[in-house]
Structures are given as C-alpha cells and as structure tokens.
C-alpha positions as CSV (number, residue, x, y, z in Angstrom):
1,M,70.7,-15.6,59.1
2,A,72.6,-15.1,56.0
3,Q,71.3,-12.7,53.3
4,N,71.6,-13.2,49.6
5,Y,72.9,-10.3,47.5
6,V,73.3,-9.8,43.8
7,Y,75.5,-7.3,41.9
8,L,74.2,-5.7,38.8
9,N,77.7,-5.4,37.4
10,S,81.2,-6.5,38.2
11,E,81.7,-3.6,40.6
12,A,79.7,-3.1,43.7
13,P,77.6,0.1,43.8
14,P,78.8,2.8,46.1
15,H,76.1,2.1,48.6
16,G,76.7,-1.6,48.8
17,P,74.9,-4.7,47.4
18,L,71.1,-4.9,46.8
19,S,68.6,-7.4,48.1
20,V,66.9,-9.8,45.7
21,S,63.7,-7.9,45.9
22,A,65.4,-4.5,45.3
23,A,67.3,-5.9,42.4
24,L,64.2,-7.4,40.8
25,D,62.3,-4.2,41.3
26,R,65.0,-2.3,39.6
27,A,65.0,-4.8,36.8
28,K,61.2,-4.6,36.5
29,H,61.3,-0.9,36.3
30,A,63.9,-1.0,33.6
31,L,62.1,-3.7,31.5
32,E,58.7,-2.1,31.7
33,G,60.0,1.0,30.0
34,I,60.8,-0.9,26.9
35,T,58.1,-1.3,24.2
36,L,58.8,-3.6,21.3
37,S,57.2,-5.2,18.2
38,I,58.1,-8.9,17.9
39,I,57.4,-11.5,15.2
40,G,57.4,-15.2,16.2
41,E,55.6,-18.5,16.1
42,L,52.8,-19.4,18.5
43,S,53.0,-22.4,20.8
44,D,51.8,-23.5,24.2
45,I,48.5,-21.6,24.0
46,S,46.4,-21.5,27.2
47,D,43.0,-19.9,26.5
48,N,40.9,-20.7,29.5
49,P,37.7,-18.5,29.8
50,R,38.0,-18.5,33.6
51,Y,41.5,-16.9,33.4
52,K,41.9,-13.1,33.3
53,A,44.5,-13.5,30.6
54,V,45.5,-15.7,27.6
55,Y,49.0,-17.3,27.9
56,F,51.2,-18.4,25.0
57,T,54.8,-18.7,23.9
58,L,56.3,-16.8,21.1
59,A,59.4,-18.5,19.7
60,D,61.8,-18.7,16.8
61,K,64.7,-21.1,16.1
62,G,66.9,-19.7,18.8
63,A,64.7,-18.6,21.7
64,A,61.3,-18.7,23.3
65,L,59.4,-15.8,25.0
66,P,56.5,-16.4,27.4
67,C,53.7,-14.0,26.7
68,L,50.3,-13.0,28.1
69,M,47.4,-10.9,26.8
70,W,44.6,-9.7,29.1
71,R,41.2,-11.2,28.4
72,N,39.3,-8.0,27.6
73,A,41.9,-7.0,24.9
74,F,42.1,-10.5,23.5
75,D,38.3,-10.9,23.2
76,R,38.2,-7.7,21.2
77,L,40.5,-9.2,18.6
78,G,38.2,-12.0,17.7
79,I,41.2,-14.1,16.4
80,L,41.4,-17.8,17.0
81,L,45.0,-18.6,18.0
82,K,46.5,-21.7,16.6
83,S,49.9,-23.3,17.3
84,G,52.4,-22.7,14.5
85,M,50.7,-19.5,13.5
86,Q,53.1,-16.6,12.7
87,V,52.0,-13.5,14.6
88,E,53.2,-10.0,15.2
89,V,52.8,-8.7,18.7
90,R,53.5,-5.3,20.3
91,G,53.8,-4.7,24.0
92,R,56.4,-4.5,26.8
93,F,58.3,-6.8,29.1
94,S,57.0,-7.4,32.6
95,L,58.6,-9.1,35.6
96,Y,56.9,-11.0,38.3
97,S,59.1,-10.4,41.2
98,A,57.7,-13.0,43.6
99,K,58.8,-15.8,41.2
100,G,61.5,-14.0,39.3
101,R,59.7,-14.7,36.1
102,M,59.9,-12.4,33.1
103,Q,57.2,-12.4,30.4
104,F,56.0,-10.2,27.5
105,E,52.7,-8.4,28.0
106,V,51.0,-8.2,24.6
107,R,48.8,-5.2,23.9
108,Q,48.3,-5.7,20.1
109,L,48.4,-8.9,18.1
110,S,47.9,-9.5,14.4
111,V,48.7,-12.4,12.0
112,A,52.0,-11.9,10.3
113,G,51.5,-10.5,6.9
114,E,48.1,-9.2,7.9
115,G,49.1,-5.6,7.2
116,Q,49.5,-6.3,3.4
117,L,46.1,-8.1,3.4
118,R,44.5,-5.2,5.1
119,A,45.9,-2.8,2.6
120,Q,44.6,-4.9,-0.3
121,V,41.1,-5.1,1.3
122,A,41.1,-1.3,2.0
123,A,42.0,-0.6,-1.7
124,L,39.1,-2.9,-2.9
125,A,36.7,-1.3,-0.4
126,A,37.6,2.2,-1.7
127,R,37.1,1.1,-5.3
128,L,33.7,-0.5,-4.6
129,R,32.6,2.5,-2.6
130,S,33.5,4.8,-5.5
131,Q,31.3,2.7,-7.7
132,G,28.3,3.2,-5.4
133,Y,28.0,-0.4,-4.1
134,M,28.0,0.7,-0.5
135,E,25.5,3.5,-0.9
136,P,22.7,3.3,1.7
137,A,20.1,3.8,-1.0
138,R,21.1,0.4,-2.5
139,K,20.4,-1.4,0.7
140,L,17.1,-3.3,1.0
141,A,14.7,-2.9,3.8
142,L,14.2,-5.9,6.2
143,P,10.8,-7.6,6.5
144,A,9.1,-6.9,9.8
145,L,7.7,-10.5,10.2
146,P,9.6,-12.9,8.0
147,E,8.0,-16.3,7.6
148,T,11.0,-17.9,6.0
149,I,14.7,-17.1,6.7
150,A,17.7,-18.4,4.8
151,L,20.8,-19.2,6.8
152,I,24.2,-19.5,5.1
153,T,27.1,-20.7,7.3
154,S,29.3,-23.6,8.1
155,P,27.5,-26.7,9.4
156,Q,30.4,-27.4,11.8
157,G,30.7,-24.1,13.5
158,K,29.0,-22.7,16.6
159,A,27.4,-19.9,14.5
160,V,24.6,-22.2,13.2
161,H,23.6,-23.2,16.7
162,D,23.7,-19.6,18.0
163,V,21.5,-18.4,15.1
164,L,19.0,-21.3,15.4
165,R,18.8,-20.9,19.2
166,T,18.2,-17.2,18.9
167,L,15.5,-17.6,16.3
168,R,13.8,-20.3,18.3
169,R,13.7,-18.1,21.3
170,R,12.7,-14.8,19.6
171,F,10.4,-15.9,16.7
172,P,9.7,-19.6,16.6
173,L,7.1,-19.1,13.8
174,A,9.8,-18.5,11.3
175,R,10.9,-21.4,9.0
176,V,14.7,-21.6,8.5
177,L,16.2,-22.8,5.2
178,F,19.8,-23.9,5.9
179,F,22.6,-23.7,3.3
180,G,25.7,-25.3,4.7
181,V,29.0,-24.0,3.1
182,K,32.6,-23.6,3.7
183,V,33.4,-20.3,5.3
184,E,37.2,-20.3,5.0
185,G,39.8,-21.5,2.5
186,R,40.5,-20.7,-1.1
187,D,37.2,-21.9,-2.6
188,A,35.0,-20.7,0.3
189,A,33.9,-17.5,-1.6
190,A,32.7,-19.6,-4.6
191,H,30.6,-21.8,-2.3
192,I,29.1,-18.8,-0.5
193,I,28.2,-17.2,-3.9
194,Q,26.5,-20.4,-5.0
195,A,24.5,-20.6,-1.7
196,L,23.5,-16.9,-2.0
197,K,22.0,-17.5,-5.5
198,A,20.2,-20.6,-4.2
199,A,18.8,-18.6,-1.3
200,E,17.7,-15.8,-3.5
201,A,15.8,-18.2,-5.7
202,S,14.1,-19.8,-2.7
203,E,11.0,-18.5,-0.9
204,A,13.1,-16.9,1.9
205,E,12.3,-13.3,2.7
206,V,15.7,-12.5,4.3
207,I,19.2,-14.1,4.1
208,L,21.6,-14.5,7.0
209,L,25.3,-14.8,6.1
210,V,27.2,-15.6,9.3
211,R,30.4,-17.2,10.7
212,G,32.2,-17.2,14.0
213,G,35.4,-15.4,14.8
214,G,38.8,-16.1,13.4
215,S,42.0,-14.5,12.3
216,Y,42.0,-11.8,9.7
217,E,43.3,-14.4,7.2
218,D,40.4,-16.7,8.0
219,L,37.9,-14.0,7.2
220,M,39.4,-13.2,3.7
221,P,36.7,-15.1,1.8
222,F,34.3,-12.4,2.9
223,N,36.6,-9.8,1.3
224,D,36.2,-11.4,-2.1
225,E,35.3,-9.0,-4.9
226,A,33.0,-11.4,-6.7
227,L,31.1,-12.1,-3.5
228,A,30.7,-8.4,-2.9
229,L,29.2,-7.9,-6.3
230,V,26.7,-10.7,-5.8
231,L,25.7,-9.3,-2.4
232,A,25.3,-5.8,-3.8
233,T,22.9,-7.1,-6.6
234,T,20.9,-9.6,-4.6
235,Q,17.2,-8.8,-4.7
236,K,16.6,-10.0,-1.2
237,P,18.0,-8.3,2.0
238,V,21.1,-9.9,3.4
239,I,22.3,-9.5,7.0
240,T,25.9,-10.4,7.7
241,G,27.2,-11.5,11.1
242,I,30.9,-12.2,10.4
243,G,33.4,-12.6,13.2
244,H,33.3,-10.3,16.2
245,E,32.9,-6.6,16.7
246,P,36.3,-5.3,15.5
247,D,36.0,-7.3,12.2
248,T,34.4,-5.4,9.3
249,S,34.7,-7.2,6.0
250,I,33.7,-6.0,2.5
251,A,30.7,-8.3,2.7
252,D,29.6,-6.3,5.7
253,M,29.9,-3.1,3.8
254,V,27.8,-4.0,0.8
255,A,25.1,-6.1,2.7
256,S,21.8,-4.6,3.6
257,L,22.7,-4.7,7.3
258,R,25.9,-5.6,9.2
259,A,25.6,-7.2,12.6
260,S,28.5,-7.6,14.9
261,T,28.0,-11.4,15.6
262,P,25.9,-14.3,14.3
263,T,23.6,-13.9,17.3
264,A,23.1,-10.2,16.6
265,A,22.3,-11.0,12.9
266,A,19.6,-13.4,14.1
267,E,18.2,-10.8,16.4
268,A,18.1,-8.2,13.6
269,A,16.2,-10.6,11.2
270,S,13.5,-11.6,13.7
271,P,11.1,-9.7,15.9
272,D,11.3,-10.4,19.7
273,R,8.4,-12.6,20.8
274,Q,8.1,-10.7,24.1
275,E,8.0,-7.3,22.2
276,L,5.4,-8.7,19.9
277,E,3.3,-9.9,22.7
278,A,3.6,-6.5,24.4
279,T,2.7,-4.7,21.2
280,L,-0.3,-7.0,20.7
281,R,-1.5,-6.4,24.3
282,A,-1.1,-2.7,23.9
283,R,-3.1,-2.7,20.6
284,Q,-5.7,-4.9,22.3
285,D,-6.0,-2.4,25.1
286,S,-6.2,0.4,22.6
287,L,-9.0,-1.3,20.7
288,A,-10.9,-2.1,23.8
289,R,-10.7,1.5,24.9
290,A,-11.8,2.6,21.4
291,Q,-14.8,0.3,21.6
292,V,-15.8,1.5,25.0
293,R,-15.6,5.1,23.7
294,Q,-17.7,4.2,20.7
295,L,-20.3,2.5,22.8
296,E,-20.4,5.5,25.1
297,R,-20.9,7.8,22.1
298,H,-23.7,5.6,20.8
299,A,-25.4,5.4,24.2
300,H,-25.2,9.2,24.4
301,A,-26.7,9.6,21.0
302,L,-29.5,7.1,21.9
303,E,-30.3,9.1,25.0
304,G,-30.5,12.2,22.9
305,L,-32.9,10.5,20.5
306,Q,-35.0,9.3,23.3
307,R,-35.3,12.9,24.5
308,S,-36.1,14.2,21.0
309,A,-39.6,15.5,20.1
310,V,-40.4,12.6,17.9
311,F,-40.6,10.3,20.9
312,V,-41.8,12.8,23.5
313,Q,-44.6,14.7,21.6
314,D,-47.4,12.5,20.2
315,A,-48.4,15.0,17.4
316,F,-44.8,15.5,16.2
317,L,-45.0,12.9,13.4
318,T,-48.5,14.0,12.3
319,A,-48.2,17.7,12.7
320,E,-46.5,18.2,9.3
321,H,-48.9,16.0,7.5
322,T,-51.8,17.8,9.2
323,L,-50.4,21.1,8.1
324,N,-50.1,19.9,4.5
325,L,-53.7,18.7,4.6
326,E,-54.9,22.0,5.8
327,Q,-53.0,23.9,3.2
328,T,-54.3,21.5,0.5
329,A,-57.9,22.0,1.8
330,R,-57.4,25.8,1.6
331,R,-56.1,25.5,-2.0
332,L,-59.1,23.3,-2.9
333,D,-61.4,25.9,-1.4
334,V,-60.0,28.4,-3.7
335,A,-59.5,26.2,-6.7
336,L,-62.9,24.5,-6.8
337,P,-65.0,27.7,-7.2
338,T,-62.6,29.0,-9.7
339,G,-62.8,25.7,-11.6
340,L,-66.6,25.7,-11.4
341,A,-66.7,29.2,-12.7
342,T,-64.4,28.3,-15.6
343,A,-66.5,25.3,-16.3
344,R,-69.7,27.4,-16.3
345,Q,-68.1,29.9,-18.6
346,G,-67.1,27.0,-20.9
347,L,-70.6,25.6,-20.8
348,S,-72.0,29.0,-21.6
349,E,-69.7,29.4,-24.5
350,S,-70.6,25.9,-25.7
351,E,-74.3,26.7,-25.4
352,Q,-73.8,29.9,-27.4
353,R,-71.9,27.9,-30.1
354,L,-74.6,25.2,-30.1
355,S,-77.3,27.9,-30.5
356,V,-75.5,29.4,-33.4
357,S,-74.9,26.0,-34.9
358,V,-78.5,25.0,-34.6
359,A,-79.7,28.3,-36.1
360,I,-77.3,27.8,-39.0
361,L,-78.5,24.3,-39.4
362,V,-82.1,25.2,-39.3
363,S,-81.5,28.1,-41.7
364,R,-79.7,25.7,-44.1
365,Q,-82.5,23.1,-43.8
366,A,-85.1,25.8,-44.4
367,H,-83.2,27.0,-47.4
368,A,-82.9,23.5,-48.7
369,L,-86.6,22.8,-48.2
370,Q,-87.4,26.1,-50.0
371,H,-85.1,25.1,-52.8
372,L,-86.7,21.6,-52.9
373,G,-90.1,23.2,-53.1
374,Q,-89.1,25.3,-55.9
375,S,-87.6,22.3,-57.6
376,L,-90.8,20.3,-57.1
377,L,-92.8,23.2,-58.7
378,S,-90.4,23.2,-61.5
379,V,-90.8,19.4,-61.8
380,G,-94.6,19.8,-61.8
381,A,-94.3,22.4,-64.6
382,T,-92.0,20.2,-66.5
383,L,-94.4,17.2,-66.1
384,T,-97.1,19.3,-67.6
385,A,-94.8,19.9,-70.5
386,G,-93.8,16.2,-70.8
387,P,-92.7,13.2,-68.7
388,H,-89.2,12.9,-70.0
389,T,-88.5,16.6,-69.7
390,A,-89.7,16.4,-66.1
391,L,-87.4,13.5,-65.1
392,A,-84.4,15.3,-66.6
393,A,-85.2,18.4,-64.7
394,A,-85.6,16.5,-61.4
395,A,-82.3,14.7,-61.9
396,A,-80.6,18.0,-62.5
397,S,-82.1,19.5,-59.4
398,L,-81.0,16.5,-57.2
399,E,-77.5,16.5,-58.6
400,G,-77.3,20.2,-57.6
401,L,-78.3,19.3,-54.1
402,S,-75.7,16.5,-53.8
403,P,-72.7,17.2,-51.5
404,L,-70.5,15.5,-53.9
405,A,-71.3,18.1,-56.5
406,V,-70.4,20.7,-54.0
407,L,-67.1,19.0,-53.3
408,S,-66.3,18.7,-57.0
409,R,-66.4,22.5,-57.1
410,G,-63.4,22.8,-54.8
411,Y,-65.1,22.6,-51.4
412,A,-64.2,20.2,-48.6
413,L,-65.8,18.7,-45.4
414,G,-64.0,18.5,-42.0
415,Y,-64.6,15.7,-39.5
416,D,-63.3,15.5,-35.9
417,E,-61.8,12.4,-34.3
418,Q,-65.3,11.1,-33.5
419,G,-66.4,11.4,-37.1
420,N,-68.6,14.5,-36.6
421,I,-68.7,17.2,-39.2
422,V,-66.9,20.4,-38.0
423,R,-69.0,23.4,-38.8
424,S,-67.2,26.1,-36.8
425,I,-63.7,26.9,-35.5
426,H,-65.1,26.7,-32.0
427,E,-65.4,23.0,-32.4
428,V,-61.7,22.4,-32.8
429,Q,-58.6,23.3,-30.8
430,P,-54.9,23.7,-31.9
431,G,-53.3,20.3,-31.7
432,S,-56.4,18.3,-32.5
433,Y,-56.7,16.1,-35.5
434,L,-59.1,16.4,-38.5
435,R,-60.1,14.3,-41.4
436,V,-60.8,16.4,-44.5
437,R,-63.0,15.0,-47.2
438,F,-62.5,16.0,-50.8
439,S,-64.3,14.9,-53.9
440,D,-61.7,12.3,-54.8
441,G,-60.6,11.2,-51.2
442,S,-59.7,12.4,-47.8
443,I,-56.6,13.4,-45.7
444,R,-55.7,13.4,-42.0
445,T,-54.3,16.7,-40.7
446,N,-53.3,18.4,-37.5
447,V,-54.8,21.8,-36.5
448,V,-51.9,24.2,-36.0
449,S,-53.9,27.3,-35.2
450,K,-57.3,28.9,-35.8
451,E,-58.4,32.3,-37.0
452,K,-61.9,33.7,-36.8
453,Q,-63.3,35.2,-40.0
454,E,-65.3,38.4,-39.5
455,K,-68.6,38.4,-41.4
456,P,-69.0,41.3,-43.9
C-alpha cells in the first residue's frame, strides 16, 4: 500500500520524508508556540450552550481566520457577540491533526477601541472617588422587609423576568413598581436618570437598577457621570445588577450595593422566604420555651406560697393584731389611772378655785349689803331732815353702787366665750377668747399669757 509523504521544504530532510501525521504534529508544535493579538470583524458566530466552546470567524478584506474560545472563559467575559463587530483577540494558533484544520484559540477578547473607553471610565472613576462619591459612609442601608420595590430595566430584556421570578420565589409579599427604560444607546443614561427620579418620588423602599450582559460599549450608559451623580445623591438605597461578574461600572461603584447579576440584585433586595420561615419557627420555639420557663417559675412560686405560714398556721394573720391589742390594753391600763389622777387633780383645783370665788363673792355681797344698810340709815336720817334731801342722797348712793359708775372710773369687766364674768386668772387659759366691757363699749381679745398677782 502506497504511503503519502510531504516535504517541509524543497530539499528532503537528511533522514528522509515524514508521514502526514508527523508533519502535522511538527506544524502543530511550531504554531502553538506563537502568541498573537489580532483585530478583525466577527462573522459566523456559533454560541450553543451545549458546546464546550464558542466558534466564530475573524476576517478582514483579504482573509478569514476560524477561531474558538472555551466556554468558561467566554462566560466570564459577559460580552454579547454580534456579527460585524470589530474585536481584538489574543491567543495562539492550534492545529487539529485528525482533520488537518488550523484555528486560532482565543484566550482574551475585547471590543476594538475598548481600551480607550476603559481609560476614560477609569479617569472618571478616580475623579468621583476623590470627591467622596464612593465612600462607604454615603451608601444607604437596605430595608430588611421591603413592602414595595422599584425595578428599572429594559422591558425587552431577560433581566426583568429574572428579577420578577426571583422576587416571586423569595418574597412574594413585596409589590414591584416597574420602570421600563432603554439600557443602551446614546440617550439611555438620560432615560435611566428620569426613571431614578420617578422611583425616588414613589413609595418604593429600595430601587433595583439592572440589565443583562453585553459588550463593554453596550454598558457605557452606566458609566455616565450625570447618572453617577444622581445615584450618589438618591435618598433611597439603590442596588445595581449590571452585566455579569467581570463588569464593574461607575454606577456599581456609587450605588448603595453592587450585585453581580440582576438575579443577585433581586436576592439582595429581598429576604428569603424559607429563611424567614425558619427564623419565625426558631423565634416561635424560643417564645414557647420562655413561656414554659415562666409558667414553671410561677408554679414554683405558688408552691412556695402554699407552704408559707399564712396558709399553714391559722393564727398567722391574727397574731400581729392580737399583739397590737394586748399592747394597747397595757397602755390603757397605764394611761387610764394617770388620766383619772390628772382629772381628780383638776377637779380639786377647780374646787379650790370655786371655793375662793364663792368666798370672794360672799364677801363682796356682804360688803355691799353692809354698804346698803349704811346707805339706808343715811337715807333715813336724810328723810328726817327732809324728803327732797333724802331722795337726792339715795340717788347718789345708788349711783355709787352702779357697775357703770365703776367702769367710768377706768375699770373693765371680762366675759368668757359663754358670757360668764371672769373673776380670776384660773378661769381662763392662754389661747382662749375674752370679751372686755368698758364704759363706752366692748372689745374681743385673745389671751396670750397669764400672770398671777401676789397679794400684799
């Protein structure tokens, strides 16, 4: 059977011609050692999720180069490839010996001109960071159980469905206010700003700003300076979920929280229903245990009360009162004789004062009778002398006996509150009231003190 040979150059190698496999292996070894950066236009894109790689063609006006990029590396890019897009790739050639096919294995891919855009975004990010717009202290805390959530994204993309599905699964009690906007293009940033202001004025407690993946150029509206300033000054927390994990826009930097994807943003804004149920069950169990412990404490306290003396000893409640009664009886036994003795002494003193008063009164009345007798004798003598002279003398004598005549000479009469004449200091006490009668009227006075006058 004839064998096919190939020569690598016009001259045969010293050891003779190579087989096809050996030649392709040598070519493969030589090609895979070359690493290049290539710029070209995309076409023939084959992005099947079931394949381990993404296949496309990179071409210019004069040539076309088949390329592949392994799935795990491509998914990390988060770039949506479109035919006609100018891209820059970096990688190495590979050769599939079994089919004799050469292709370019892409390890890095970026949109052509993306380097300049990244430089502009980096400069803007540095300036905003120096102005304090990215400080953690400016970022607002997220509500634990938001009742209303604002969602800002494109109504045509998959992001809106991912967010709504996630919220419905995790926290179906939340109400979603949807603000549909453009998320790419020249005027996308202005539409997003308008939606942010409307969401802030609404009753939403947290705002989700999301979009799906795309090229770096597609994500440029989220690197807009005006949008960044609105996000930094919004009075409600904003969660961003823009693109995929490698994409970090300026909107992500100034927002209250940056999530890697729209789904992750929805998860950050909502509590997990299962976690809530587990927390509620745990708290329910804790409350039940606390109630059981409290009931046990009360039962123990009740048992202690049942064993206390107030329920065991019949005389416990009356013992103290009985003791008080006995002490009161003893005090009465002491106080009554003392009180009676004091009363007897008071009666004795009153009796003495009464005896003195009666003696004084009798003496005064005897003196008055004696004086009256003398006056009558004088009247009799006067009548002997003549009737007119006798009447005059009797009137003079009566006038001298009148109390008013005595009062007119500067004397006064004292009456107690019962209207009795006070004849001795023993009949009044300090603090009592007296009515004092003068010749021309009377006064009411208060006894301040009393002083006994010694007889000469």
